[in-house]
N, C-alpha and C positions, 0 to 999 in steps of 0.2 A: 621464076627461080627454077633452076635445073636440079633434079633429084638424081643422085647416084643410085641406080637400081641395084648394082652389085652389093653395096653396103646394106641397103634396105632388105634385099633378098636374104642376105646372111643373117640379119637380125630376125627377120620373120621366121626363118628356118629354125633358129635357136629357140625362139619362143614356142614354136609348134612342138619341138622336141620335149619341152618342159610342160606342155599342155596349157600354155597361157594364151588367152585370146587378146588381152590388152596388156600394155606395159604396167608394171607395178607402180604404186604411188611413190613419188620422190625420185624416180629414175631420171627424170628431166633435170631436177635440181642437182643431182649427183654428177650427171654428165656435164652440166654447165660449170660446176665447181672444178672438175677435173680439167676441163678445157682452159679455164682461167688460170689455174695453177701451172699448167703446162706452158701457157703463153708467158706468164711472168718469169718462169725459170729460163725459158729460151730468150726472152728479152734481156734479162740481166746478164746472161752469158754473152750475148751477142754485142752488147754495147758497153761492156766494162772497159774494153780497150779504148774506145773513143772518149769515154768519160775521163779516164786517166790522162789522156793526152790533153784534153781541154783543161783539166785542173792544173796540169803541169804548165801549160801556157799562161793561165791566169796567175799562177804562183810566180813565174818569171816576170810577168808584167808588174806585179806588186813589188817585187824586189827591185826592179828598175825604177819604179816610182820612189821607193825609199832611197835609193842611191842618188836619184836626182835631187831629192830634198837635202841629202847630206852635202852634195856639191854646192847647192845654192846657199848654204850656211843659213839655217833657219833663224839665227840670232839677228842677222842683218835684214833690213827690209829690201826686198827685191821684187820687181814687178811680176816675175814668173812664179813666185811662191804660191799665190792662190791657185794657179793652174795645177801645180804639183799636188797640193793638198786635195783639190777636187778630184784629180785622177786617182789618188790613193783611196779616197773615200768611195768613189764609184767602184773601183776594183775590189775592195774589201766587201762592199755591199753585194756585188754580184757573186763573190765566192760564198758568202754566208747564205744567200738565197739559194744557190745551187745545192749546198749541203743540206739545207732544210728541206728542199724539194726532193732531194735524193732519198732521204731517210723518212720522209712522210709517207711515201707510197710503198 
């Protein structure tokens, strides 16, 4: 693992100015928390556009499936009806899982 000497030199110089020989307790945990929060905010800003496009595509696919079911006349028995119902169920299932995954993390 390569260590960036510029960063460690700055940190050691700051610690020497304050008269510290070792890092205070909890410094590592605080730095990890800051890094994780920064990563999450950068991730959410970066991928919002792609998530909206994906959700829009799934919405259009679900609408097309509903339209196909309307054209097939659900009251009449038609051989393609189970395919339309299955496609609608899969599309809705994917959308629900994406929303649960998005708001869980």
